[in-house]
C-alpha positions as CSV (number, residue, x, y, z in Angstrom):
1,M,-29.3,-7.1,-9.1
2,I,-28.8,-3.2,-9.2
3,K,-29.2,-2.1,-13.1
4,R,-27.8,0.9,-15.4
5,G,-30.2,3.7,-15.1
6,N,-31.4,3.0,-11.7
7,N,-29.6,3.3,-8.4
8,M,-26.1,2.4,-8.8
9,I,-25.3,2.6,-5.2
10,K,-27.8,2.6,-2.3
11,V,-26.8,3.7,1.5
12,D,-29.8,3.4,4.2
13,N,-29.7,4.7,7.7
14,L,-25.8,3.8,7.9
15,S,-23.8,4.3,11.2
16,Y,-20.1,3.6,11.8
17,S,-18.0,4.3,14.7
18,F,-14.2,4.3,15.7
19,P,-13.2,3.4,19.2
20,Q,-14.6,6.5,21.4
21,K,-15.8,8.5,18.3
22,D,-19.0,8.3,16.1
23,I,-18.3,8.9,12.5
24,Y,-22.1,8.5,11.1
25,K,-25.5,8.3,11.9
26,N,-28.0,6.9,10.0
27,I,-26.8,8.7,7.0
28,S,-28.4,7.8,3.6
29,F,-28.0,8.7,-0.2
30,T,-28.1,6.7,-3.6
31,L,-25.6,7.5,-6.5
32,E,-27.5,7.2,-9.9
33,D,-25.8,5.7,-13.5
34,G,-23.9,8.7,-15.1
35,Q,-24.0,11.3,-12.2
36,H,-20.8,13.3,-10.9
37,C,-21.1,13.6,-7.5
38,A,-18.8,16.0,-5.7
39,F,-18.6,14.5,-1.8
40,I,-17.7,17.5,0.7
41,G,-17.2,17.8,4.2
42,T,-14.8,19.7,6.6
43,N,-11.7,18.1,7.5
44,G,-11.8,14.6,9.5
45,S,-15.6,14.2,9.0
46,G,-15.0,10.9,7.4
47,K,-14.9,11.2,3.8
48,S,-12.3,8.8,2.9
49,T,-13.2,6.3,5.7
50,L,-17.0,6.2,3.7
51,I,-15.0,5.8,0.6
52,D,-13.6,2.7,2.1
53,I,-16.7,1.1,3.3
54,L,-18.0,1.6,-0.3
55,M,-15.1,0.0,-1.6
56,D,-14.7,-3.0,0.6
57,P,-18.0,-3.5,3.0
58,E,-17.1,-6.9,4.2
59,K,-13.9,-5.2,6.0
60,Y,-16.3,-3.0,8.2
61,M,-18.7,-3.5,10.9
62,F,-21.4,-0.7,10.3
63,D,-25.2,-0.4,11.1
64,G,-27.7,0.1,8.0
65,K,-28.1,-1.2,4.5
66,L,-25.7,-0.8,1.6
67,E,-27.1,-2.0,-1.7
68,I,-24.4,-3.0,-4.3
69,D,-24.2,-5.0,-7.0
70,P,-21.4,-7.7,-6.3
71,Q,-20.4,-7.8,-10.1
72,Y,-20.4,-3.7,-9.8
73,R,-16.7,-2.7,-10.8
74,I,-15.1,0.4,-8.8
75,G,-11.7,2.0,-10.3
76,Y,-10.2,4.0,-7.6
77,V,-7.8,7.0,-7.9
78,S,-5.8,7.9,-4.7
79,Q,-4.6,11.3,-3.3
80,F,-1.3,9.6,-3.3
81,S,0.5,9.2,-6.5
82,Q,2.9,6.6,-5.7
83,L,4.8,7.7,-8.8
84,E,8.2,6.2,-7.4
85,K,6.7,3.0,-7.7
86,I,6.5,2.8,-11.3
87,H,9.7,1.9,-13.1
88,D,10.8,1.0,-16.7
89,T,7.1,1.7,-19.0
90,T,6.0,4.7,-21.0
91,V,2.8,6.7,-20.3
92,Y,1.2,4.4,-23.3
93,E,2.2,1.2,-22.0
94,F,1.0,2.1,-18.5
95,I,-2.3,3.5,-19.7
96,G,-2.9,0.4,-21.8
97,E,-1.5,-2.0,-19.5
98,E,-5.2,-3.7,-18.9
99,F,-5.8,-3.6,-23.0
100,F,-2.2,-5.4,-23.6
101,K,-2.7,-8.1,-21.2
102,L,-5.8,-9.1,-22.5
103,Q,-4.6,-8.7,-26.3
104,N,-1.4,-11.4,-25.2
105,E,-3.9,-13.6,-23.4
106,I,-6.1,-13.5,-26.5
107,T,-3.2,-14.4,-28.8
108,Y,-2.1,-17.0,-26.5
109,I,-4.8,-19.0,-26.5
110,C,-5.4,-18.6,-30.1
111,S,-1.7,-20.2,-30.4
112,Q,-2.8,-23.1,-28.3
113,M,-5.9,-23.8,-30.0
114,E,-3.7,-25.0,-33.0
115,T,-2.2,-27.9,-31.1
116,S,-4.2,-28.8,-28.1
117,S,-7.1,-31.4,-28.1
118,D,-9.2,-29.6,-25.3
119,I,-10.7,-27.2,-27.6
120,D,-13.7,-26.6,-25.8
121,A,-12.2,-25.4,-22.2
122,L,-10.0,-23.2,-24.6
123,L,-13.0,-21.5,-26.4
124,D,-14.4,-20.6,-23.2
125,K,-11.4,-18.8,-22.0
126,Y,-11.1,-17.4,-25.4
127,Q,-14.7,-15.8,-24.9
128,L,-14.3,-14.7,-21.3
129,A,-10.8,-12.8,-22.4
130,L,-12.6,-11.3,-25.7
131,D,-15.4,-10.4,-23.7
132,A,-12.9,-8.5,-21.2
133,F,-11.3,-7.1,-24.3
134,N,-14.8,-5.5,-25.8
135,A,-16.0,-4.5,-22.2
136,I,-13.2,-1.9,-22.4
137,G,-13.5,-0.9,-26.3
138,G,-10.3,-2.9,-27.3
139,D,-10.7,-2.4,-31.1
140,D,-10.8,1.3,-30.6
141,F,-8.4,1.5,-27.5
142,E,-5.5,3.2,-29.2
143,S,-7.9,5.9,-30.4
144,M,-9.6,6.5,-27.2
145,I,-5.9,6.8,-25.1
146,N,-5.2,9.3,-27.8
147,K,-8.2,11.4,-26.9
148,K,-7.6,11.4,-23.5
149,L,-4.6,12.3,-23.7
150,N,-5.4,15.2,-26.0
151,L,-7.9,16.5,-23.5
152,A,-5.6,16.4,-20.6
153,N,-2.8,18.2,-22.6
154,L,-0.8,15.3,-22.7
155,T,-0.6,13.8,-26.4
156,K,3.1,14.8,-26.5
157,H,4.1,12.7,-23.4
158,K,2.8,9.4,-24.9
159,D,6.4,8.0,-25.7
160,L,8.0,9.4,-22.6
161,M,8.7,7.1,-19.4
162,V,6.5,7.5,-16.7
163,S,9.5,8.3,-14.4
164,E,10.1,11.6,-16.5
165,L,6.6,12.6,-15.7
166,S,6.0,15.6,-12.9
167,G,3.6,14.7,-9.7
168,G,0.7,16.4,-11.7
169,E,1.4,14.6,-15.1
170,F,1.4,11.1,-13.4
171,K,-1.9,12.0,-11.4
172,L,-3.6,13.0,-14.9
173,I,-2.2,9.6,-16.5
174,Q,-3.5,7.4,-13.2
175,V,-7.3,9.1,-14.1
176,I,-6.9,8.5,-17.7
177,K,-6.2,4.7,-17.1
178,V,-9.1,4.2,-14.7
179,M,-11.5,6.0,-16.8
180,L,-10.4,3.6,-19.8
181,S,-11.0,0.7,-17.9
182,I,-14.4,1.5,-18.2
183,P,-15.6,0.6,-14.4
184,D,-19.2,1.1,-12.9
185,L,-18.0,3.9,-10.9
186,I,-15.0,5.9,-10.3
187,I,-14.0,6.9,-7.3
188,M,-11.2,9.6,-7.1
189,D,-9.9,11.3,-3.3
190,E,-8.8,14.7,-3.6
191,P,-7.3,14.0,-7.3
192,D,-6.5,17.7,-7.5
193,V,-4.2,17.9,-4.5
194,F,-1.0,20.0,-5.7
195,L,-1.7,20.2,-9.2
196,D,-0.6,23.3,-11.3
197,F,-3.3,25.5,-13.3
198,E,-2.5,23.6,-16.5
199,N,-3.2,20.5,-14.9
200,I,-6.4,21.6,-13.0
201,D,-7.7,22.5,-16.3
202,S,-7.0,19.2,-17.8
203,L,-8.7,17.2,-14.8
204,K,-11.6,19.5,-15.3
205,N,-11.7,18.3,-19.1
206,L,-11.2,14.8,-18.2
207,I,-14.1,14.7,-15.4
208,D,-16.6,16.7,-17.8
209,S,-15.7,14.7,-20.8
210,H,-16.5,11.1,-18.8
211,K,-19.8,9.6,-19.5
212,G,-19.6,7.4,-16.4
213,T,-20.3,8.2,-12.7
214,L,-17.9,9.5,-10.7
215,L,-17.9,10.3,-6.9
216,I,-15.0,12.7,-6.1
217,I,-13.7,13.9,-2.7
218,T,-12.2,17.6,-3.3
219,H,-12.2,21.1,-1.7
220,N,-11.2,22.8,-5.0
221,R,-13.3,25.5,-5.6
222,Y,-12.7,25.6,-9.4
223,L,-13.6,21.9,-9.9
224,L,-16.7,22.3,-7.5
225,N,-18.1,25.4,-9.6
226,H,-17.5,23.6,-13.0
227,C,-17.6,20.1,-13.0
228,F,-20.7,18.5,-10.7
229,N,-24.5,17.7,-11.0
230,K,-24.7,16.4,-7.5
231,I,-23.5,16.9,-4.1
232,L,-23.0,15.0,-1.0
233,H,-22.3,16.6,2.4
234,L,-21.0,15.1,5.3
235,E,-20.9,17.1,8.6
236,N,-21.3,16.8,12.2
237,K,-22.3,13.1,11.6
238,E,-25.3,13.6,8.9
239,L,-25.2,13.5,5.5
240,Q,-27.2,16.0,2.9
241,E,-27.9,15.1,-0.6
242,F,-28.2,17.6,-3.4
243,D,-29.1,17.1,-6.7
244,G,-27.6,20.0,-8.6
245,R,-24.9,22.3,-8.8
246,F,-22.1,23.1,-6.1
247,I,-22.8,26.8,-6.5
248,D,-26.8,26.2,-6.2
249,Y,-26.4,24.0,-3.4
250,N,-24.3,26.8,-1.4
251,F,-27.1,29.4,-2.1
252,S,-30.0,26.8,-1.0
253,L,-27.9,26.5,2.5
254,L,-27.9,30.5,2.8
255,Q,-31.3,30.7,2.1
256,T,-32.1,28.0,4.4
257,K,-29.6,29.4,7.0
258,I,-31.8,32.9,6.9
259,E,-34.9,31.3,7.4
260,L,-33.8,29.0,10.3
261,Q,-32.0,31.9,12.2
262,E,-35.4,33.9,11.6
263,L,-37.1,31.1,13.2
264,A,-34.6,30.4,16.0
265,M,-34.8,34.0,17.0
266,A,-38.5,34.1,17.6
267,D,-37.7,30.5,19.6
268,T,-35.4,32.2,21.6
269,E,-37.9,34.9,22.5
270,E,-40.7,32.5,23.5
271,I,-38.2,30.5,25.8
272,E,-37.0,33.7,27.4
273,R,-40.6,35.1,28.0
274,N,-41.4,31.2,29.3
275,A,-38.4,31.3,31.8
276,M,-39.5,35.0,33.2
277,L,-43.1,33.1,33.6
278,I,-41.5,30.0,35.5
279,D,-39.3,32.6,37.4
280,K,-42.7,34.3,38.7
281,L,-44.1,31.2,39.3
282,R,-41.7,29.7,41.3
283,S,-41.7,32.9,43.4
284,I,-45.1,32.8,43.9
285,A,-44.8,29.2,44.6
286,T,-42.5,29.4,47.7
287,H,-44.9,32.0,49.3
288,N,-48.4,30.2,48.6
289,S,-48.6,26.4,48.6
290,E,-51.8,26.3,46.8
291,A,-52.0,22.9,44.6
292,S,-53.0,25.2,41.4
293,R,-49.9,27.2,41.6
294,G,-47.6,24.0,41.6
295,K,-49.5,22.5,38.7
296,A,-49.4,25.9,36.6
297,L,-45.4,25.8,37.5
298,K,-44.9,22.3,36.3
299,A,-46.9,22.9,33.1
300,R,-44.7,25.8,32.4
301,V,-41.6,23.8,33.0
302,K,-43.1,21.1,30.6
303,I,-43.7,24.0,27.9
304,Q,-39.9,25.1,28.5
305,E,-38.6,21.6,27.7
306,R,-40.4,21.2,24.9
307,L,-39.5,24.8,23.4
308,E,-35.5,23.6,24.2
309,A,-36.4,20.3,22.6
310,R,-37.4,21.6,19.2
311,R,-34.9,24.5,18.9
312,I,-33.3,24.4,15.6
313,K,-30.4,22.8,15.1
314,E,-28.9,22.6,11.4
315,P,-25.8,20.7,10.9
316,F,-25.2,22.1,7.4
317,V,-26.0,25.8,8.0
318,D,-24.2,26.1,11.5
319,I,-20.9,25.1,10.1
320,K,-18.0,26.1,12.4
321,Q,-15.5,28.1,10.7
322,P,-11.8,27.6,12.2
323,N,-10.4,30.9,13.7
324,I,-7.0,31.2,12.3
325,S,-4.9,34.2,13.5
326,F,-1.4,35.1,12.8
327,H,0.4,37.6,14.8
328,T,4.3,38.7,15.0
329,D,6.2,39.4,17.9
330,N,8.6,41.4,16.2
331,E,6.7,43.6,13.6
332,V,9.7,44.7,11.0
333,E,9.1,48.3,9.6
334,E,8.7,48.2,5.5
335,T,12.5,47.2,4.8
336,I,13.8,44.3,2.7
337,A,13.2,40.9,4.5
338,L,15.0,38.8,2.2
339,K,17.2,38.8,-1.0
340,V,17.5,35.7,-3.7
341,N,20.8,36.0,-5.3
342,D,21.7,34.1,-8.3
343,F,20.2,31.1,-7.3
344,S,20.2,27.6,-9.4
345,V,18.7,24.0,-9.0
346,V,19.9,21.2,-10.9
347,Y,17.9,18.1,-10.5
348,D,19.2,14.6,-11.7
349,E,21.4,16.6,-14.2
350,E,18.5,18.6,-15.4
351,V,18.5,22.6,-14.9
352,L,15.5,23.7,-13.2
353,L,16.3,27.0,-12.3
354,E,19.4,29.3,-13.4
355,N,20.7,32.5,-11.9
356,V,17.3,33.6,-9.7
357,N,17.0,36.9,-8.4
358,F,14.7,38.5,-6.2
359,E,13.8,40.4,-2.8
360,I,10.5,40.4,-1.0
361,K,9.8,43.3,1.2
362,S,9.1,42.7,5.0
363,T,5.0,43.4,4.3
364,D,4.7,41.6,0.9
365,K,2.4,39.0,0.5
366,V,4.1,37.0,-2.6
367,A,2.5,33.7,-4.5
368,L,5.3,31.6,-6.2
369,I,3.9,29.9,-9.0
370,G,4.7,27.7,-11.9
371,S,4.1,24.1,-13.3
372,N,4.9,20.7,-11.5
373,G,8.3,20.0,-11.0
374,T,9.9,23.5,-11.9
375,G,11.7,23.9,-8.7
376,K,9.2,25.7,-6.3
377,T,9.7,23.8,-3.2
378,T,13.3,23.6,-3.5
379,L,13.4,27.5,-3.8
380,L,11.2,27.2,-0.6
381,R,12.9,25.1,1.5
382,A,16.5,26.7,0.8
383,I,14.9,30.1,1.8
384,F,14.1,28.5,5.2
385,K,17.2,26.8,5.6
386,N,19.1,29.7,4.5
387,N,21.5,28.6,1.9
388,D,24.5,30.4,0.7
389,S,22.8,32.7,-1.9
390,I,19.9,33.6,0.3
391,E,20.1,37.1,2.5
392,I,17.8,37.0,5.0
393,N,16.9,40.3,7.3
394,P,18.6,39.9,10.9
395,N,15.0,41.0,12.3
396,I,13.2,38.2,10.2
397,E,12.1,35.0,12.0
398,M,10.5,32.5,9.5
399,A,7.8,29.4,10.1
400,Y,7.4,27.2,7.5
401,L,4.8,25.1,6.1
402,S,5.4,22.2,3.9
403,Q,3.2,20.1,1.6
404,N,5.3,17.1,2.8
405,Q,3.4,17.1,6.0
406,G,5.8,14.8,8.1
407,E,8.7,17.5,7.5
408,T,7.1,19.5,10.3
409,L,4.8,17.3,12.2
410,N,6.4,14.7,14.2
411,E,3.4,12.1,13.3
412,S,4.4,9.6,16.5
413,N,3.3,12.4,18.6
414,T,-0.1,13.6,19.9
415,I,-2.1,16.7,19.4
416,L,-1.2,17.7,22.7
417,E,2.7,16.8,22.6
418,E,3.3,18.9,19.1
419,L,1.3,21.8,20.5
420,L,3.9,21.9,23.6
421,D,6.7,21.1,21.9
422,A,5.5,24.4,19.5
423,G,5.7,26.2,22.9
424,L,2.3,26.3,24.6
425,R,2.7,26.4,28.3
426,N,0.5,23.4,29.3
427,S,-2.5,21.3,28.6
428,T,-5.1,23.6,29.5
429,A,-3.7,26.3,27.3
430,V,-3.5,23.7,24.5
431,I,-7.3,22.8,25.1
432,S,-8.3,26.7,24.8
433,Y,-6.0,27.2,21.9
434,I,-6.7,24.5,19.2
435,S,-10.5,24.6,19.4
436,N,-9.8,27.9,17.1
437,Y,-8.2,25.4,14.6
438,G,-11.2,22.8,14.3
439,F,-10.0,20.5,17.1
440,D,-12.0,19.3,20.2
441,R,-10.6,18.3,23.3
442,K,-11.5,14.7,22.6
443,M,-8.4,14.7,20.0
444,L,-5.7,16.3,21.9
445,H,-4.3,12.7,22.8
446,Q,-4.6,11.2,19.1
447,K,-1.5,10.5,17.2
448,I,-0.8,13.0,14.2
449,Q,-0.4,9.8,11.9
450,Y,-4.0,9.1,12.4
451,L,-5.3,12.6,11.4
452,S,-6.7,13.2,7.8
453,G,-4.5,15.6,5.2
454,G,-6.5,18.5,5.8
455,E,-6.3,17.9,10.0
456,K,-2.4,17.6,9.5
457,N,-2.3,20.9,7.8
458,M,-4.6,22.5,10.2
459,L,-2.1,22.0,13.0
460,Q,0.7,23.2,10.9
461,L,-0.9,26.5,10.4
462,A,-1.7,26.3,14.6
463,K,1.9,25.3,15.2
464,I,2.8,28.2,12.5
465,A,0.5,31.0,14.4
466,V,2.1,29.9,18.0
467,S,5.6,30.7,16.4
468,K,4.6,34.4,16.1
469,A,6.8,34.8,12.9
470,N,7.1,37.6,11.2
471,M,7.8,35.8,7.8
472,L,5.6,32.7,6.8
473,L,6.8,30.4,3.9
474,L,3.8,28.5,2.9
475,D,4.2,25.4,0.2
476,E,0.6,24.6,-0.8
477,P,-1.2,25.8,2.4
478,T,-4.8,25.1,1.0
479,S,-4.2,21.6,-0.1
480,H,-6.5,19.4,1.6
481,L,-8.1,22.2,3.5
482,D,-12.0,22.1,3.2
483,T,-13.5,25.4,1.6
484,Y,-14.6,26.6,5.0
485,S,-11.0,26.6,6.3
486,Q,-9.6,28.0,3.2
487,I,-11.9,30.9,3.5
488,A,-10.6,31.2,7.4
489,L,-7.0,31.0,6.0
490,E,-7.6,33.8,3.6
491,K,-8.9,35.8,6.6
492,A,-6.2,35.3,8.4
493,I,-3.6,36.3,5.9
494,E,-5.5,39.5,4.9
495,N,-5.1,40.5,8.7
496,Y,-1.3,39.3,9.2
497,K,1.5,42.1,9.6
498,G,4.3,40.2,8.5
499,A,5.8,38.8,4.7
500,I,4.5,35.9,3.1
501,L,5.7,33.9,0.0
502,T,3.4,31.0,-0.8
503,I,3.5,28.4,-3.2
504,S,-0.2,27.8,-4.4
505,H,-2.2,26.6,-7.6
506,D,-5.4,28.1,-6.1
507,Y,-7.0,30.9,-8.3
508,Y,-9.0,31.8,-5.6
509,F,-6.5,32.0,-2.7
510,I,-4.2,33.8,-5.0
511,S,-6.6,36.5,-6.1
512,N,-7.8,37.1,-2.7
513,C,-4.8,37.2,-0.5
514,M,-1.6,38.0,-2.6
515,D,0.0,41.6,-3.7
516,Y,1.7,40.1,-6.8
517,V,3.2,36.9,-8.1
518,L,6.7,35.3,-8.9
519,I,6.5,33.2,-12.0
520,I,8.7,30.7,-12.8
521,E,9.3,30.1,-16.6
522,N,12.1,29.0,-18.8
523,M,14.3,28.1,-15.6
524,T,13.8,31.6,-14.5
525,L,11.5,33.6,-12.5
526,R,10.0,37.1,-13.0
527,K,7.3,39.1,-11.1
528,M,3.7,39.5,-12.2
529,S,1.2,42.0,-11.0
530,M,-2.1,40.7,-9.9
531,K,-3.9,42.6,-12.8
532,K,-1.4,40.6,-15.3
533,F,-2.0,37.3,-13.4
534,R,-5.8,37.7,-13.4
535,R,-5.8,38.6,-17.3
536,K,-3.6,35.4,-17.9
537,I,-5.9,33.0,-15.8
538,Y,-8.8,34.4,-17.9
539,A,-7.3,34.0,-21.0
540,N,-6.5,30.1,-20.1
541,H,-9.3,29.1,-17.6
542,F,-12.2,31.6,-17.1
543,D,-14.6,32.7,-19.4
544,R,-14.4,36.8,-19.4
545,D,-15.4,38.6,-16.0
546,Y,-15.8,35.2,-14.0
547,L,-13.2,36.1,-11.1
548,E,-14.9,39.6,-10.9
549,V,-18.6,38.1,-10.8
550,E,-17.1,35.4,-8.1
551,Q,-15.7,38.0,-6.0
552,K,-19.0,39.9,-6.5
553,K,-20.7,36.8,-5.1
554,K,-18.5,36.6,-2.5
555,L,-19.2,40.1,-1.0
556,I,-22.5,40.0,-1.4
557,E,-22.5,36.6,0.9
558,T,-20.3,38.3,3.5
559,S,-23.1,41.1,3.5
560,I,-25.7,38.5,4.0
561,E,-23.6,36.9,7.0
562,L,-23.3,40.6,8.5
563,A,-26.9,41.3,8.3
564,L,-27.7,37.8,10.0
565,K,-25.4,39.1,13.1
566,D,-27.5,42.1,13.0
567,T,-30.7,40.2,12.8
568,N,-31.7,42.4,9.8
569,F,-33.5,39.2,8.2
570,E,-35.2,41.7,5.7
571,L,-32.1,43.5,4.2
572,A,-30.6,39.6,4.2
573,K,-33.6,38.4,2.1
574,T,-33.2,41.5,-0.1
575,L,-29.3,40.5,-0.8
576,S,-30.3,36.8,-1.5
577,E,-32.2,37.7,-4.1
578,E,-29.5,40.1,-5.6
579,L,-26.8,37.3,-4.9
580,E,-29.6,34.8,-6.9
581,D,-28.9,37.1,-10.1
582,V,-25.2,37.4,-9.5
583,I,-25.0,33.2,-9.6
584,K,-26.9,33.1,-12.9
585,L,-24.1,35.1,-14.2
586,L,-21.7,31.8,-13.3
């Protein structure tokens, strides 16, 4: 049995395959009591599948060993909120469901004892129910609910019906409910998806306050930098385990990359020298049949084989970043791309937006921000559908990325069919094109419904790029994307010549890419400069100067990458020392 304080979960040489695709190859890791572990990796690398195996190992055929105590309780928070399935219950009743169930069971058993002759059986039932009640801190349960709601800034929602919550608020309520059931391990699959700024901060508070063991799939850079003391990184069928902060893990990867590229360059030079010797010996051997010449040639060929075999291959430092690229067929000189006039949104008799007016120029890059449930997506859809109160410049062609991926992707299509429908000429063109977005040719005939959330978003971005539209409407484009894809998207937006209106709750994405923000507050919309936006974010979410330090870190990392491209290893090492000093400030 695995006891608290030791390894809670131990995975040893685990391998697993889908039909025609290997997912893992001999991966191993341990998860110990009290660790807060971030589970990261590129889109489609198999993170959610590994979570499924941990939660129900009997359902899967895998090689290797998985040690979990059979009595081990796992709590789970899905990336899908399923708010629509909850009816007629308050927030307090929903969170305390298990508590109230046990409380009622204990009361019922006590009432039975008053009249039953089989007291022994009832005493056994009573003790089991009481043990379960005490295990979740029953006597202190109401106080614990209040503390968690306060941490999540949701105290005022305690007596609301669950159906009145926004999707983001309900996600936090789900996290609180699972935490208060006190399982041995809580697993969360992208709990941050679509959360607004305030709710992301609340999720951070809940994670940091939790004393138990957590395993969380996330690509959110804010959470990664603030919430974890262990990293599991799944990449190219292999897994790397790191005890420490995400920011330190990234730094160690960069240092390893500098070291390995220097070694790889020395290897390449040696291989090239050896290849020249082999060519020379072959030339001599064709004109001279002495046995010694043939032996020398064979010896050199064997040396070359050994050199090739030992070439540096590192799945974690040579990660393929997608090459996202947006171009326009019809570039528009700076003019007004769209005007919104007296736009209003009413949902279930509640006014979300009232008499909203704004305009966007043909080269503006704008973030539309606001709390969950304030009508942002409705406004973006209305612009795409060119509703009555929207004026679109006739020279503007729009493309749309939806947070509801089934709205823009035909999930019964294969990737090949979807991109042919989008306008690519033939399968050869699709194969060449789609490799830039992280898909290999083996995936061409895969149905879209079986892709991960991140892969679906990458496919949406690929379709948008094919359209060559000169205005992009993007609803949560970084959601589900791994950090490498997020950075690639930022580069693509920086180089794009058209207009962008994007809904986002990603601090880094907005700070790195946008010209200004449109913020929804009190049913209306106002323009805010990036300077004011950053100041607002600092005041509510960061220590002073955090984003500036983060930006400086990013610039040094970029300089290191450039130094490595120029094989200037001395400069890369000097810059890495400078980077280490900057990281200490974070």
